[in-house]
N, CA, C and O atoms as a printed pandas DataFrame, in Angstrom:
     atom_number atom_name residue_name chain_id  residue_number  x_coord  y_coord  z_coord
0              1         N          MET        A               1 -176.425  -72.665   18.114
1              2        CA          MET        A               1 -176.841  -71.929   19.283
2              3         C          MET        A               1 -178.352  -71.673   19.265
3              4         O          MET        A               1 -178.995  -71.640   20.314
4              5         N          PHE        A               2 -178.906  -71.494   18.075
5              6        CA          PHE        A               2 -180.342  -71.253   17.977
6              7         C          PHE        A               2 -181.177  -72.356   18.619
7              8         O          PHE        A               2 -182.114  -72.044   19.353
8              9         N          PRO        A               3 -180.876  -73.639   18.375
9             10        CA          PRO        A               3 -181.718  -74.681   18.968
10            11         C          PRO        A               3 -181.721  -74.646   20.491
11            12         O          PRO        A               3 -182.755  -74.877   21.116
12            13         N          VAL        A               4 -180.587  -74.363   21.080
13            14        CA          VAL        A               4 -180.504  -74.323   22.542
14            15         C          VAL        A               4 -181.277  -73.126   23.077
15            16         O          VAL        A               4 -182.007  -73.246   24.061
16            17         N          VAL        A               5 -181.120  -71.970   22.434
17            18        CA          VAL        A               5 -181.831  -70.762   22.873
18            19         C          VAL        A               5 -183.340  -70.950   22.720
19            20         O          VAL        A               5 -184.104  -70.581   23.612
20            21         N          ALA        A               6 -183.767  -71.516   21.606
21            22        CA          ALA        A               6 -185.195  -71.730   21.384
22            23         C          ALA        A               6 -185.765  -72.714   22.396
23            24         O          ALA        A               6 -186.875  -72.522   22.892
24            25         N          ASP        A               7 -185.007  -73.772   22.707
25            26        CA          ASP        A               7 -185.463  -74.754   23.685
26            27         C          ASP        A               7 -185.614  -74.116   25.062
27            28         O          ASP        A               7 -186.605  -74.348   25.755
28            29         N          HIS        A               8 -184.634  -73.318   25.451
29            30        CA          HIS        A               8 -184.716  -72.640   26.746
30            31         C          HIS        A               8 -185.849  -71.619   26.776
31            32         O          HIS        A               8 -186.537  -71.484   27.788
32            33         N          LEU        A               9 -186.042  -70.907   25.686
33            34        CA          LEU        A               9 -187.102  -69.905   25.632
34            35         C          LEU        A               9 -188.476  -70.540   25.798
35            36         O          LEU        A               9 -189.314  -70.017   26.532
36            37         N          VAL        A              10 -188.712  -71.656   25.128
37            38        CA          VAL        A              10 -189.997  -72.330   25.271
38            39         C          VAL        A              10 -190.141  -72.904   26.679
39            40         O          VAL        A              10 -191.242  -72.921   27.231
40            41         N          GLY        A              11 -189.041  -73.371   27.260
41            42        CA          GLY        A              11 -189.081  -73.831   28.646
42            43         C          GLY        A              11 -189.447  -72.716   29.603
43            44         O          GLY        A              11 -190.221  -72.917   30.539
44            45         N          TYR        A              12 -188.885  -71.534   29.364
45            46        CA          TYR        A              12 -189.224  -70.376   30.205
46            47         C          TYR        A              12 -190.687  -69.980   30.035
47            48         O          TYR        A              12 -191.338  -69.564   30.994
48            49         N          LEU        A              13 -191.205  -70.110   28.809
49            50        CA          LEU        A              13 -192.623  -69.836   28.591
50            51         C          LEU        A              13 -193.503  -70.808   29.364
51            52         O          LEU        A              13 -194.538  -70.424   29.910
52            53         N          LEU        A              14 -193.086  -72.067   29.407
53            54        CA          LEU        A              14 -193.844  -73.058   30.185
54            55         C          LEU        A              14 -193.834  -72.728   31.672
55            56         O          LEU        A              14 -194.862  -72.835   32.341
56            57         N          VAL        A              15 -192.686  -72.329   32.188
57            58        CA          VAL        A              15 -192.601  -71.964   33.611
58            59         C          VAL        A              15 -193.440  -70.724   33.895
59            60         O          VAL        A              15 -194.145  -70.672   34.903
60            61         N          GLY        A              16 -193.374  -69.734   33.024
61            62        CA          GLY        A              16 -194.181  -68.532   33.199
62            63         C          GLY        A              16 -195.665  -68.821   33.146
63            64         O          GLY        A              16 -196.449  -68.231   33.889
64            65         N          GLU        A              17 -196.048  -69.722   32.273
65            66        CA          GLU        A              17 -197.456  -70.108   32.173
66            67         C          GLU        A              17 -197.907  -70.850   33.428
67            68         O          GLU        A              17 -199.035  -70.676   33.888
68            69         N          LEU        A              18 -197.029  -71.670   33.972
69            70        CA          LEU        A              18 -197.338  -72.377   35.209
70            71         C          LEU        A              18 -197.557  -71.393   36.361
71            72         O          LEU        A              18 -198.521  -71.516   37.117
72            73         N          PHE        A              19 -196.665  -70.429   36.486
73            74        CA          PHE        A              19 -196.810  -69.437   37.554
74            75         C          PHE        A              19 -198.018  -68.526   37.335
75            76         O          PHE        A              19 -198.676  -68.133   38.298
76            77         N          SER        A              20 -198.311  -68.191   36.089
77            78        CA          SER        A              20 -199.501  -67.373   35.819
78            79         C          SER        A              20 -200.774  -68.110   36.224
79            80         O          SER        A              20 -201.693  -67.517   36.789
80            81         N          GLY        A              21 -200.818  -69.400   35.933
81            82        CA          GLY        A              21 -201.968  -70.199   36.358
82            83         C          GLY        A              21 -202.059  -70.293   37.869
83            84         O          GLY        A              21 -203.157  -70.281   38.426
84            85         N          ALA        A              22 -200.902  -70.389   38.548
85            86        CA          ALA        A              22 -200.911  -70.439   40.011
86            87         C          ALA        A              22 -201.424  -69.132   40.601
87            88         O          ALA        A              22 -202.151  -69.145   41.594
88            89         N          VAL        A              23 -201.057  -68.017   40.007
89            90        CA          VAL        A              23 -201.557  -66.723   40.480
90            91         C          VAL        A              23 -203.066  -66.639   40.265
91            92         O          VAL        A              23 -203.799  -66.153   41.127
92            93         N          LEU        A              24 -203.519  -67.111   39.121
93            94        CA          LEU        A              24 -204.963  -67.109   38.877
94            95         C          LEU        A              24 -205.696  -67.976   39.893
95            96         O          LEU        A              24 -206.768  -67.606   40.371
96            97         N          LEU        A              25 -205.120  -69.129   40.224
97            98        CA          LEU        A              25 -205.751  -69.998   41.217
98            99         C          LEU        A              25 -205.826  -69.343   42.585
99           100         O          LEU        A              25 -206.853  -69.434   43.258
100          101         N          THR        A              26 -204.758  -68.687   43.003
101          102        CA          THR        A              26 -204.764  -68.062   44.328
102          103         C          THR        A              26 -205.703  -66.865   44.392
103          104         O          THR        A              26 -206.187  -66.513   45.468
104          105         N          ASN        A              27 -205.961  -66.248   43.265
105          106        CA          ASN        A              27 -206.882  -65.112   43.243
106          107         C          ASN        A              27 -208.318  -65.527   42.938
107          108         O          ASN        A              27 -209.193  -64.676   42.779
108          109         N          GLY        A              28 -208.557  -66.827   42.856
109          110        CA          GLY        A              28 -209.924  -67.295   42.660
110          111         C          GLY        A              28 -210.346  -67.461   41.220
111          112         O          GLY        A              28 -211.528  -67.667   40.944
112          113         N          GLY        A              29 -209.412  -67.376   40.299
113          114        CA          GLY        A              29 -209.761  -67.535   38.884
114          115         C          GLY        A              29 -209.571  -68.971   38.437
115          116         O          GLY        A              29 -208.687  -69.278   37.638
116          117         N          TRP        A              30 -210.419  -69.851   38.968
117          118        CA          TRP        A              30 -210.297  -71.276   38.656
118          119         C          TRP        A              30 -210.528  -71.546   37.175
119          120         O          TRP        A              30 -209.782  -72.300   36.550
120          121         N          ALA        A              31 -211.545  -70.937   36.629
121          122        CA          ALA        A              31 -211.864  -71.179   35.218
122          123         C          ALA        A              31 -210.764  -70.647   34.300
123          124         O          ALA        A              31 -210.407  -71.292   33.315
124          125         N          GLN        A              32 -210.232  -69.472   34.627
125          126        CA          GLN        A              32 -209.171  -68.896   33.805
126          127         C          GLN        A              32 -207.897  -69.741   33.865
127          128         O          GLN        A              32 -207.234  -69.942   32.848
128          129         N          ALA        A              33 -207.557  -70.235   35.062
129          130        CA          ALA        A              33 -206.365  -71.084   35.206
130          131         C          ALA        A              33 -206.545  -72.389   34.438
131          132         O          ALA        A              33 -205.621  -72.848   33.765
132          133         N          ALA        A              34 -207.721  -72.982   34.536
133          134        CA          ALA        A              34 -207.985  -74.223   33.815
134          135         C          ALA        A              34 -207.934  -73.997   32.307
135          136         O          ALA        A              34 -207.391  -74.818   31.568
136          137         N          LEU        A              35 -208.498  -72.885   31.857
137          138        CA          LEU        A              35 -208.466  -72.567   30.437
138          139         C          LEU        A              35 -207.041  -72.314   29.958
139          140         O          LEU        A              35 -206.661  -72.758   28.874
140          141         N          LEU        A              36 -206.257  -71.608   30.754
141          142        CA          LEU        A              36 -204.863  -71.345   30.410
142          143         C          LEU        A              36 -204.074  -72.644   30.307
143          144         O          LEU        A              36 -203.342  -72.849   29.339
144          145         N          TRP        A              37 -204.216  -73.521   31.293
145          146        CA          TRP        A              37 -203.469  -74.778   31.310
146          147         C          TRP        A              37 -203.964  -75.744   30.245
147          148         O          TRP        A              37 -203.175  -76.515   29.698
148          149         N          ALA        A              38 -205.247  -75.715   29.944
149          150        CA          ALA        A              38 -205.796  -76.645   28.953
150          151         C          ALA        A              38 -205.445  -76.247   27.526
151          152         O          ALA        A              38 -205.370  -77.111   26.652
152          153         N          THR        A              39 -205.230  -74.971   27.270
153          154        CA          THR        A              39 -204.973  -74.537   25.904
154          155         C          THR        A              39 -203.496  -74.278   25.630
155          156         O          THR        A              39 -202.986  -74.649   24.573
156          157         N          THR        A              40 -202.816  -73.653   26.565
157          158        CA          THR        A              40 -201.439  -73.235   26.310
158          159         C          THR        A              40 -200.422  -74.336   26.566
159          160         O          THR        A              40 -199.478  -74.492   25.792
160          161         N          THR        A              41 -200.596  -75.097   27.630
161          162        CA          THR        A              41 -199.606  -76.113   27.986
162          163         C          THR        A              41 -199.424  -77.166   26.896
163          164         O          THR        A              41 -198.282  -77.428   26.516
164          165         N          PRO        A              42 -200.479  -77.782   26.374
165          166        CA          PRO        A              42 -200.253  -78.791   25.323
166          167         C          PRO        A              42 -199.591  -78.212   24.069
167          168         O          PRO        A              42 -198.772  -78.875   23.432
168          169         N          ALA        A              43 -199.946  -76.982   23.721
169          170        CA          ALA        A              43 -199.344  -76.369   22.533
170          171         C          ALA        A              43 -197.853  -76.110   22.745
171          172         O          ALA        A              43 -197.045  -76.379   21.856
172          173         N          LEU        A              44 -197.486  -75.591   23.917
173          174        CA          LEU        A              44 -196.070  -75.336   24.195
174          175         C          LEU        A              44 -195.268  -76.627   24.291
175          176         O          LEU        A              44 -194.135  -76.689   23.813
176          177         N          VAL        A              45 -195.839  -77.646   24.898
177          178        CA          VAL        A              45 -195.140  -78.928   25.005
178          179         C          VAL        A              45 -194.946  -79.545   23.619
179          180         O          VAL        A              45 -193.871  -80.066   23.319
180          181         N          ALA        A              46 -195.962  -79.493   22.786
181          182        CA          ALA        A              46 -195.839  -80.035   21.429
182          183         C          ALA        A              46 -194.806  -79.248   20.615
183          184         O          ALA        A              46 -194.029  -79.831   19.859
184          185         N          PHE        A              47 -194.805  -77.927   20.776
185          186        CA          PHE        A              47 -193.835  -77.097   20.050
186          187         C          PHE        A              47 -192.415  -77.376   20.524
187          188         O          PHE        A              47 -191.490  -77.449   19.715
188          189         N          ARG        A              48 -192.238  -77.532   21.837
189          190        CA          ARG        A              48 -190.911  -77.828   22.370
190          191         C          ARG        A              48 -190.436  -79.205   21.912
191          192         O          ARG        A              48 -189.257  -79.378   21.603
192          193         N          ARG        A              49 -191.334  -80.180   21.863
193          194        CA          ARG        A              49 -190.983  -81.515   21.379
194          195         C          ARG        A              49 -190.578  -81.459   19.911
195          196         O          ARG        A              49 -189.621  -82.120   19.506
196          197         N          MET        A              50 -191.295  -80.680   19.114
197          198        CA          MET        A              50 -190.954  -80.538   17.707
198          199         C          MET        A              50 -189.589  -79.873   17.544
199          200         O          MET        A              50 -188.792  -80.296   16.707
200          201         N          LEU        A              51 -189.311  -78.831   18.341
201          202        CA          LEU        A              51 -188.012  -78.174   18.272
202          203         C          LEU        A              51 -186.883  -79.127   18.629
203          204         O          LEU        A              51 -185.844  -79.142   17.968
204          205         N          ARG        A              52 -187.085  -79.920   19.670
205          206        CA          ARG        A              52 -186.042  -80.864   20.079
206          207         C          ARG        A              52 -185.795  -81.919   19.015
207          208         O          ARG        A              52 -184.645  -82.235   18.713
208          209         N          GLU        A              53 -186.863  -82.469   18.442
209          210        CA          GLU        A              53 -186.696  -83.514   17.433
210          211         C          GLU        A              53 -186.088  -82.978   16.150
211          212         O          GLU        A              53 -185.270  -83.649   15.522
212          213         N          ARG        A              54 -186.480  -81.776   15.758
213          214        CA          ARG        A              54 -186.027  -81.243   14.486
214          215         C          ARG        A              54 -184.648  -80.608   14.567
215          216         O          ARG        A              54 -183.865  -80.738   13.626
216          217         N          TYR        A              55 -184.325  -79.925   15.660
217          218        CA          TYR        A              55 -183.092  -79.155   15.706
218          219         C          TYR        A              55 -182.055  -79.671   16.704
219          220         O          TYR        A              55 -180.862  -79.662   16.398
220          221         N          LEU        A              56 -182.474  -80.118   17.883
221          222        CA          LEU        A              56 -181.495  -80.538   18.880
222          223         C          LEU        A              56 -180.998  -81.962   18.667
223          224         O          LEU        A              56 -179.804  -82.219   18.820
224          225         N          GLN        A              57 -181.875  -82.889   18.322
225          226        CA          GLN        A              57 -181.457  -84.275   18.161
226          227         C          GLN        A              57 -180.412  -84.462   17.057
227          228         O          GLN        A              57 -179.454  -85.206   17.273
228          229         N          PRO        A              58 -180.544  -83.827   15.887
229          230        CA          PRO        A              58 -179.495  -84.000   14.872
230          231         C          PRO        A              58 -178.131  -83.494   15.329
231          232         O          PRO        A              58 -177.105  -84.011   14.887
232          233         N          LEU        A              59 -178.101  -82.509   16.193
233          234        CA          LEU        A              59 -176.819  -81.997   16.674
234          235         C          LEU        A              59 -176.135  -82.976   17.613
235          236         O          LEU        A              59 -174.906  -82.998   17.681
236          237         N          GLN        A              60 -176.891  -83.782   18.335
237          238        CA          GLN        A              60 -176.310  -84.670   19.317
238          239         C          GLN        A              60 -175.991  -86.045   18.749
239          240         O          GLN        A              60 -175.312  -86.831   19.409
240          241         N          VAL        A              61 -176.459  -86.358   17.549
241          242        CA          VAL        A              61 -176.211  -87.672   16.972
242          243         C          VAL        A              61 -174.770  -87.796   16.501
243          244         O          VAL        A              61 -174.129  -88.818   16.746
244          245         N          GLY        A              62 -174.263  -86.799   15.845
245          246        CA          GLY        A              62 -172.896  -86.887   15.356
246          247         C          GLY        A              62 -172.508  -85.649   14.596
247          248         O          GLY        A              62 -173.202  -84.632   14.629
248          249         N          GLY        A              63 -171.406  -85.746   13.921
249          250        CA          GLY        A              63 -170.912  -84.607   13.184
250          251         C          GLY        A              63 -170.027  -83.744   14.051
251          252         O          GLY        A              63 -169.925  -83.951   15.260
252          253         N          CYS        A              64 -169.402  -82.797   13.437
253          254        CA          CYS        A              64 -168.461  -81.927   14.149
254          255         C          CYS        A              64 -169.158  -81.138   15.248
255          256         O          CYS        A              64 -168.663  -81.071   16.374
256          257         N          TRP        A              65 -170.301  -80.541   14.931
257          258        CA          TRP        A              65 -170.993  -79.724   15.925
258          259         C          TRP        A              65 -171.612  -80.582   17.009
259          260         O          TRP        A              65 -171.624  -80.194   18.177
260          261         N          GLY        A              66 -172.128  -81.746   16.636
261          262        CA          GLY        A              66 -172.740  -82.630   17.620
262          263         C          GLY        A              66 -171.754  -83.113   18.652
263          264         O          GLY        A              66 -172.077  -83.171   19.839
264          265         N          SER        A              67 -170.555  -83.460   18.223
265          266        CA          SER        A              67 -169.568  -83.931   19.183
266          267         C          SER        A              67 -169.065  -82.781   20.047
267          268         O          SER        A              67 -168.725  -82.987   21.212
268          269         N          ALA        A              68 -169.013  -81.576   19.491
269          270        CA          ALA        A              68 -168.570  -80.432   20.283
270          271         C          ALA        A              68 -169.612  -80.061   21.331
271          272         O          ALA        A              68 -169.262  -79.661   22.441
272          273         N          ILE        A              69 -170.889  -80.193   20.984
273          274        CA          ILE        A              69 -171.945  -79.848   21.931
274          275         C          ILE        A              69 -172.033  -80.886   23.041
275          276         O          ILE        A              69 -172.247  -80.540   24.202
276          277         N          SER        A              70 -171.869  -82.151   22.690
277          278        CA          SER        A              70 -172.017  -83.194   23.695
278          279         C          SER        A              70 -170.789  -83.337   24.583
279          280         O          SER        A              70 -170.808  -84.129   25.525
280          281         N          GLY        A              71 -169.726  -82.596   24.309
281          282        CA          GLY        A              71 -168.559  -82.621   25.175
282          283         C          GLY        A              71 -167.445  -83.515   24.690
283          284         O          GLY        A              71 -166.362  -83.522   25.277
284          285         N          ARG        A              72 -167.680  -84.266   23.640
285          286        CA          ARG        A              72 -166.629  -85.109   23.102
286          287         C          ARG        A              72 -165.724  -84.289   22.207
287          288         O          ARG        A              72 -166.119  -83.225   21.731
288          289         N          THR        A              73 -164.521  -84.768   21.974
289          290        CA          THR        A              73 -163.568  -84.064   21.126
290          291         C          THR        A              73 -163.938  -84.275   19.664
291          292         O          THR        A              73 -164.145  -85.403   19.216
292          293         N          ALA        A              74 -164.017  -83.186   18.940
293          294        CA          ALA        A              74 -164.352  -83.268   17.522
294          295         C          ALA        A              74 -163.089  -83.627   16.732
295          296         O          ALA        A              74 -162.009  -83.097   16.991
296          297         N          ARG        A              75 -163.246  -84.530   15.772
297          298        CA          ARG        A              75 -162.129  -84.928   14.930
298          299         C          ARG        A              75 -162.448  -84.552   13.500
299          300         O          ARG        A              75 -163.554  -84.778   13.009
300          301         N          ARG        A              76 -161.466  -83.979   12.848
301          302        CA          ARG        A              76 -161.653  -83.592   11.459
302          303         C          ARG        A              76 -160.943  -84.604   10.580
303          304         O          ARG        A              76 -159.772  -84.916   10.795
304          305         N          GLN        A              77 -161.654  -85.112    9.596
305          306        CA          GLN        A              77 -161.063  -86.074    8.676
306          307         C          GLN        A              77 -160.688  -85.359    7.403
307          308         O          GLN        A              77 -161.510  -84.666    6.802
308          309         N          ASP        A              78 -159.451  -85.525    6.994
309          310        CA          ASP        A              78 -158.985  -84.916    5.757
310          311         C          ASP        A              78 -159.454  -85.745    4.574
311          312         O          ASP        A              78 -159.337  -86.971    4.574
312          313         N          VAL        A              79 -159.979  -85.073    3.581
313          314        CA          VAL        A              79 -160.478  -85.735    2.402
314          315         C          VAL        A              79 -159.610  -85.301    1.229
315          316         O          VAL        A              79 -159.449  -84.107    0.977
316          317         N          SER        A              80 -159.065  -86.252    0.530
317          318        CA          SER        A              80 -158.226  -85.913   -0.624
318          319         C          SER        A              80 -159.106  -85.715   -1.844
319          320         O          SER        A              80 -160.056  -86.464   -2.071
320          321         N          VAL        A              81 -158.781  -84.706   -2.619
321          322        CA          VAL        A              81 -159.535  -84.381   -3.831
322          323         C          VAL        A              81 -158.716  -84.852   -5.026
323          324         O          VAL        A              81 -157.539  -84.510   -5.145
324          325         N          ASN        A              82 -159.323  -85.623   -5.900
325          326        CA          ASN        A              82 -158.615  -86.146   -7.081
326          327         C          ASN        A              82 -158.646  -85.151   -8.203
327          328         O          ASN        A              82 -158.103  -85.414   -9.276
């Protein structure tokens, strides 16, 4: 659940940053909006990409949790112990 929550949280930060820059533009703060978009957007996008590659992609490749998240039926294999 953490990877999904973190991904959504960073997405919400990106949307909030976009709207904050739009408010700055409408109020005449061109330099502030440009500075906000030039510094914050690349960092948030890089962080979100890192979160997806490190935490979300392994969940969707396979395994019990990956198949449950992607909507497929999870199958448990019984392993005999000698």
